[in-house]
C-alpha positions as CSV (number, residue, x, y, z in Angstrom):
1,M,3.5,10.1,-13.1
2,S,7.0,10.6,-12.5
3,K,9.9,8.5,-13.1
4,T,11.9,10.0,-10.0
5,A,9.5,10.5,-7.4
6,L,7.9,7.1,-6.2
7,T,4.3,6.5,-5.2
8,Q,3.4,4.9,-2.1
9,V,3.0,1.6,-4.2
10,G,6.5,2.3,-5.8
11,R,7.8,2.9,-2.2
12,A,6.5,-0.2,-0.6
13,L,7.8,-2.4,-3.5
14,S,11.1,-0.9,-3.4
15,Q,11.3,-1.8,0.1
16,L,10.1,-5.3,-0.2
17,G,12.8,-5.5,-3.1
18,V,10.3,-5.9,-6.0
19,E,11.3,-4.3,-9.3
20,H,8.5,-2.2,-10.3
21,I,8.3,-2.1,-14.2
22,A,5.9,0.8,-15.0
23,A,4.2,1.3,-18.0
24,Y,5.4,4.8,-19.1
25,S,5.0,3.9,-23.0
26,P,1.9,4.6,-24.6
27,Q,2.1,1.2,-26.1
28,A,2.5,-0.5,-22.6
29,R,-0.3,1.6,-21.1
30,G,-2.3,0.6,-24.1
31,R,-1.9,-2.9,-23.4
32,S,-3.2,-2.7,-19.8
33,E,-6.0,-0.5,-21.0
34,R,-7.2,-2.7,-23.6
35,V,-7.5,-5.6,-21.0
36,F,-9.6,-3.4,-18.7
37,H,-11.7,-2.3,-21.6
38,T,-12.1,-6.1,-22.4
39,L,-13.2,-7.1,-19.0
40,Q,-15.7,-4.1,-18.6
41,D,-17.3,-4.9,-21.7
42,R,-17.2,-8.6,-21.5
43,L,-18.2,-9.3,-18.0
44,P,-21.7,-7.7,-18.2
45,K,-22.6,-9.7,-21.3
46,E,-21.2,-13.0,-19.6
47,F,-23.3,-12.2,-16.5
48,K,-26.3,-11.6,-18.8
49,L,-25.8,-15.2,-20.6
50,A,-25.4,-16.7,-17.0
51,G,-28.7,-15.3,-15.9
52,I,-26.7,-13.5,-12.9
53,T,-28.6,-10.7,-11.5
54,T,-27.0,-10.3,-8.1
55,V,-23.6,-9.0,-6.7
56,E,-23.3,-12.2,-4.7
57,A,-24.2,-14.7,-7.6
58,A,-21.6,-12.5,-9.7
59,N,-18.8,-13.3,-7.1
60,V,-19.5,-17.0,-7.1
61,W,-19.5,-17.2,-10.8
62,L,-16.3,-15.2,-11.1
63,R,-14.5,-17.2,-8.5
64,E,-15.9,-20.7,-9.7
65,T,-16.1,-20.4,-13.4
66,F,-14.8,-17.1,-15.1
67,I,-11.4,-16.8,-13.5
68,G,-10.4,-20.4,-14.0
69,E,-11.5,-20.3,-17.8
70,H,-9.7,-17.0,-18.1
71,N,-6.6,-18.3,-16.8
72,K,-6.6,-21.4,-18.9
73,R,-7.0,-19.1,-22.0
74,F,-4.3,-16.5,-21.2
75,A,-2.0,-17.8,-18.4
76,I,1.6,-18.2,-19.3
77,E,3.8,-20.8,-17.9
78,A,6.4,-19.5,-15.5
79,E,9.9,-19.6,-16.5
80,Q,11.2,-21.5,-13.5
81,P,9.2,-23.8,-11.2
82,G,8.7,-23.2,-7.8
83,S,7.5,-20.3,-5.3
84,A,9.3,-16.7,-5.2
85,F,7.4,-16.2,-1.9
86,V,9.6,-14.9,0.9
87,A,8.2,-15.3,4.4
88,D,8.1,-12.2,6.4
89,T,9.5,-13.8,9.8
90,I,10.1,-10.1,11.4
91,G,6.6,-8.4,10.7
92,A,8.1,-5.8,8.3
93,W,5.0,-6.0,6.4
94,R,3.2,-3.5,8.7
95,E,5.8,-0.7,8.3
96,I,6.3,-1.1,4.6
97,L,2.6,-1.6,3.6
98,C,1.3,1.7,5.3
99,I,1.4,5.3,4.0
100,Q,4.6,7.1,4.6
101,E,5.1,10.9,4.2
102,D,8.0,13.3,5.1
103,R,6.8,16.3,7.4
104,T,8.7,19.0,8.8
105,V,8.3,19.8,12.5
106,G,6.7,23.1,13.3
107,H,7.9,25.8,15.7
108,D,5.7,24.2,18.5
109,N,7.4,20.7,18.1
110,T,4.1,19.5,16.4
111,I,3.5,17.7,13.0
112,K,0.3,18.4,11.0
113,W,-1.5,15.2,9.5
114,G,-5.0,15.0,8.4
115,G,-6.3,17.7,10.6
116,L,-4.6,16.5,13.5
117,S,-1.7,18.3,15.6
118,L,0.8,15.5,16.5
119,Q,2.7,16.8,19.5
120,L,6.0,15.3,19.8
121,P,7.0,14.2,23.3
122,A,10.1,14.7,25.0
123,S,13.1,12.6,23.5
124,R,16.5,11.6,24.8
125,L,17.8,12.0,21.1
126,R,17.6,15.8,21.3
127,P,15.9,18.7,22.9
128,H,13.4,19.5,20.1
129,F,12.9,18.6,16.5
130,V,11.8,22.1,15.1
131,K,12.4,22.1,11.6
132,T,13.6,18.4,11.4
133,T,12.2,16.4,8.7
134,V,10.3,13.4,10.1
135,R,8.5,10.4,8.5
136,V,4.9,9.8,9.6
137,H,3.5,6.4,8.8
138,A,-0.1,6.1,8.9
139,Y,-1.7,2.5,9.4
140,P,-5.1,1.1,7.8
141,D,-6.2,1.1,11.5
142,G,-5.9,4.8,12.0
143,R,-2.9,4.6,14.2
144,L,0.2,6.9,13.5
145,A,3.9,6.9,14.2
146,V,6.4,9.4,13.7
147,L,10.3,8.4,12.8
148,W,13.3,10.2,12.6
149,G,15.5,8.0,10.6
150,P,15.7,4.6,12.1
151,H,14.2,6.3,15.6
152,R,10.3,5.8,16.5
153,L,9.7,9.0,18.4
154,A,6.1,8.8,18.8
155,D,2.9,6.5,18.3
156,Y,-0.5,7.9,18.0
157,D,-4.2,6.6,18.3
158,A,-6.5,7.5,15.1
159,N,-7.6,10.9,17.2
160,G,-3.8,12.1,17.5
161,S,-3.5,11.0,21.0
162,L,0.0,9.6,22.2
163,T,-0.1,5.8,22.7
164,E,2.4,3.0,23.6
165,P,4.0,1.3,20.6
166,L,2.1,-1.3,19.0
167,K,4.0,-4.7,20.0
168,V,3.7,-6.9,16.7
169,A,4.4,-10.7,17.3
170,A,7.4,-11.8,15.3
């Protein structure tokens, strides 16, 4: 884990204005590992005691029994009352919560992505983008977009074919 190169999660948190407090020290990593070990060790025993033998029954039990009891035991009251939730009124979540990676445009004005060769269309911005660094956005539904700074150069379907930009309701 690098302290300077952001992961996709680190980038998304930064774009959302959320301070990411990473566990770089062995002590901090140990605390989180102990919690995981406790849950991995304890849950199978709890399932057995409750007579749970299916995934469906386990999910119901976790939702209706375990999580509430666990939170009563370990939850810490917030310093300040109220919610820190901020509504996304412009639909920015789609652009923030996608995979974003920089790519250099090839001599044939294409970008390589996941075995696809994405041909950039003609643009009023410049005659070509050869050797330009652009950013590819890969969305969970398989769609792709190529951006150059604030400019959206092209949108593609999951097969790499050009499409119209996806209209997002605000």
